[in-house]
N, C-alpha and C positions, 0 to 999 in steps of 0.2 A: 557436485555442489555440497553434498552432505559432509565431505571431508573438510571443506572450508568453513562450513557453519559450525562443525564440532570444535574448531579451534577458537570459536567465540562463545562456546557454551557457558563458560564461567560467567561471562557478562549476563547472559540470559538467566542463569540460575540465581545469581544475586538480585537481578531485577525482579524475578518472581518472588524471592524471599522478601524483598522490600515491599512488594505489592501486598503480601499477607499482612505485614505490620501496618501498612498504610490503611488498609480496609478495616483492620481492627481498631485503629485509632479514630477512624471516622465514625465509629459507633458512639464516640463521646458526646456528639451533639444530640442525637436522639435520647441517650440516657440522661443527659443534662436537662433536656426539655421535660422528660418524664418526672425527674426528681423535683424540678422547680414547680411544676403544676400540681403534683400530687403530694408534695411534702412542704416545700418552702412557703407556698401561698397559703397552705392550711395552718402551718405552725407559726408563720410570720417570723421566722428565725433569720435574721440578717447574717449572723456568723456562718450558718449553713450555706446561705446563698454565696457568701464570699469564698468559702472553701471550694464549693462546686465550680464557681466561675474560674478560680485560679487553676483548678484541675483541668477544666476543659480548654482553657487557653494554653496550658502547657502541652496538652495532647495535640491540639491543632498546630502549634509551632513545631512539635516533633514530626507530625505528619507532613508539614510543608518541607521540612528539612529532608525527610526521606524521599519525597517526590523529586526534589532537586537532585539528590544523589541518583535516584533511579533514572531520571532524564539524562544525566551525564553518563551513566552506564550504557544506556541505549545509544547515545551519540558515539561513545567509544567503540561499541560493537559495530555500528555502521562504518565508522572510519577504519577499523581493523579489517573488516570484511572487504572493503574496497581495496585496501593496500595488499591484501592477500590475493584477491581475484584479479587485480589490474594486469599484471604481467601475463598471466595465463590467458585471460580474455583477449588481450591485445594480440597475442600470438595466434589465437583461434580466429580472430577477426581478419587478420592478414591472410591466414590460410584459406578462409572462406572467400575472401576478396579475390584471390588468385584464380578462383573458379568462377567464370562468368555466370553460370547457372545458379550459384549460391551466394552471390554478392550481397543479397538483401539481408543484412545482419545488423542488429542494433549495437551489439558489443558493449562498449564502455557506457553507452546510454542506459543499458539495462542494469549495469552495476550501480550507476548513480540513482536509478529508480529504486532499486532494492535498498540502497543505503538510506535514501530519503524516507522510505517506509519504516525501516527499523528505528529510525531516530524521531519519527513523527508521533502525533497524538493518537493515531489509530492503533499503533502498537501498544501504547500504554493502556488504552481502553480494552484491548484484547487481553492484556494481563489482568485487568480488574474484573473482566466478565466472569471468570470462574468463581468469584466470590459472591456473585449475586444470590445464589441459593442460601448463603449465610444470612443475608438480610431478609429474604423471604421466610426462612425458618424462624427468625426472631419475631417477625410479624405474626406468624402462626402461633408462636408461644404466647404472644400478647392476647390474641383472640383467634380461634380457628377459622371463623367466618371471614375475618379480614385476611387471613392467610390464603384462603381459597380465591378471593378476589385478586390478591396480588399475584398468585400463581397463574391464574387465567390471563391476567394482563401481560405477564412476562412471556407466556406462550404466544400471545397475539403479536407481540413485538418480534419474537423470534421467527414467527411465520412471515411477517413483513420483510425481515432480513433475508429469509430464504427466497421469497418472491422477488426481491430486488436483485439477488444474484442470478436467478433464472432469467429475468428479463434483460439483464445487461451483459451477460457473459459473451454471447455471440457478437453483439454490436461492438463491444469493446475490443474483441479480437480483430474485427474488421477495421476498426479505427486505426489500430497499431499497424496492421498490414498495409492499408492504403496510405497512411501517413508516411511510412518508410519508403513505399514505392514512389510516392510523389516527390519526396525529398531526394531520392536517388536520381529520378528523372531530371529534377532541377539542377542538382550538382553536376550530372553528366553534361547537361546542356551548357551550363556556364563554363565548365572545364574545356569543352570542345566547341565553344561558340564560333570560332573562326572557321573550323571545318564544316560545322553544321550550316553556317551561312553560305559557304561556298557551294555546298551540295544542295542547297535549297530545302534543308530539312527542318528549319526553325518552325514553320507553321505546324508541321506534323508533331514535333516534339512539344510545342505549346499546347496543342489539342490533347496530346497524351497526358500532360500534366493536369490540364483542366478536368479531364475525365476522372483521374485518380483523386484529385482534390474534391470534386463533386461527390464521389462515392464516400470519401472520408467524412465530409460534412453531413451527408445523409445519415450515416451511422452515428455521428456525434449528436445530431438532433434527436435521434431515437433514444440514445442513452440518456440525454438530458431530460427528455420528457418523462421517461420511466423513472429515473432516479429522483427527479424533482417531485413527482407524484407520490412515490413511496416515502420520501422524506417528509412531505407534508402530512401524509396519513399517519406516519409514525409519531410525529409531534402531536397531532390531534388525538391519537390513541393514548399517548402518554398522559395528556391532560384529562382525558375522559376517565382513565384509570385512577388518576389522583382524585378526581371529583367523586368517583364511585366509592373509593375507600374512605374518603372523608365523610361522605354522606352516611355510609354504613356505620362508621365509628360514632358519628353524631347521634344516630338513632340508638346505638347502644348506650351512649351517655344519657340520652333522654329516658331510656328504660332503666337507667341506674344499674346496668350490668357491667359497665366499665367506667373509666375516668377520662377527663379531658386530657390528662397527660398521655394516656395510651393513644388517644386520637391523634395528638400532635406527633408523638414518637413514631407511630405506624406510618404517618404521612411522610415523615423525613426518611424513614427506612426504605419506603417504597421508591422515593425519588432517587436514593442512592443505588438501589438495586437495578433500576431501569436506565440510569444514566449511561453506563457502559454500552448497553445494547443500542441506545439511540445514537451514541457517538459512532459505534461500529457501522450502523446503517448509513450515517452521513459520510463516513470515510470508506464505504464499501468500494467505491471506484479505485481508491488507492490500494486497497487489498487485492482487488482483481488484477490491477496493473502490476503489482509486485509479484503476484503468483505467476502471471504470464511471463514476466521478466525472469523469474526463477527457472521456469520451464525452458525458456530459450537458452539461458546460460548453461543449464544442465545438459541440453543437447549439444551446445557448442563445445563444452569441455569434454564431452564423451568421445569426440572424434580424436583419432590418433594424432599425435604431434607431427609437425612437418619433418620430412626426411632430411637428414643432414645434406649440406651442399656437396655437390660433386667436385672433387679435386681436379682442377684444370691446369694445363701447363702454362708457364709464363707467356704473356702475349708478346708477339714479335712485330706487331704493327701492320702486318698484311691482312687484307680482308678479301674473301672471295665468296660470291654467291652464285649458285647454279640452279636456274629455273625456279626461282623463289616465287611462292604464291602466298597471298594473305586473305583470309576470310574474316570479316567482321562478325562479332557475336550476333546470331539470329539472322544472318544474311546468307542466302544459298549460293549466290554467284560471287566469285572472288573479286575483291577490289584490285588486287595485283595478281598477275599471272605470267609465269615464264620469264621472270626478271633474272638476268645473269650479268654479273660484272666482276671486275677484279681491281683492287686498289693496292698499290704499293705504299710503304711507309712515306708519309709526307704528302700524299695525294688526297684530294677531297672530291666528292661527287654530290 
């Protein structure tokens, strides 16, 4: 998998570079608020307000343009990765399908899962997350006590993200395994419905599918409860951190140790610093699913390719079978045993 991802690394490098400029340009709004409250309102200078407004509008328009370019880069990376992986994964899926003990493989569905993650909002949030310390550092420069509050809040959200991963990792793995197993049972039943009906196996296959589906739904409910609780706690924690830093900044304003512009700017900086973390927590399920898909694809592509086909002589039309036996997968007794026949060209049996 690394070899395939390396062929898309130019997309990721440029996306990361654009993320740097996007996050730098997003500093325009806090700086604008700081200047308006601490300079414009005091000096009552309309020309200064006009120039500052034009500058921040230009910065935001540039930031929006860079976000569009970054989104298209990630879309192109996902599409390129799928086009590169498709043939190899299809060959590996066919190779695994020929072995009845290893037929449970997602294959191309994993490629689509990985492509969707790379081109989704969670990937953009992960690219923005490394720049959160920049915003926290600027808050600390405005006031060290505000920086401490922001740092503790960021650590609290990071802990919630870690807790979310610990609580949902195993259930998500069970969801994928049971969902694939249930889908395979359903597909095999539909594909061999006539034979299953003739052998009286439909009730047993139906029960087998119900058991797999019930196990999958149980794991899905567990993930939903844990993820929903963590997401609600993270949103609540983010608002509490916002309230804490605003209250601390307001107290500093009352004590005349800072200005109202600093209070507003620190609040905006904190919101920007915590936004990627909260988005990552909300999209953690997509991250875990993409990681699981990556691991399955890595294991699938690590298997040696199929051996070349054996060269056979040209068919002559005659067919002979001598004591032929057939064992169905997972069945100990043969369905066919000791079958012998011979057909000449033009004959049918």
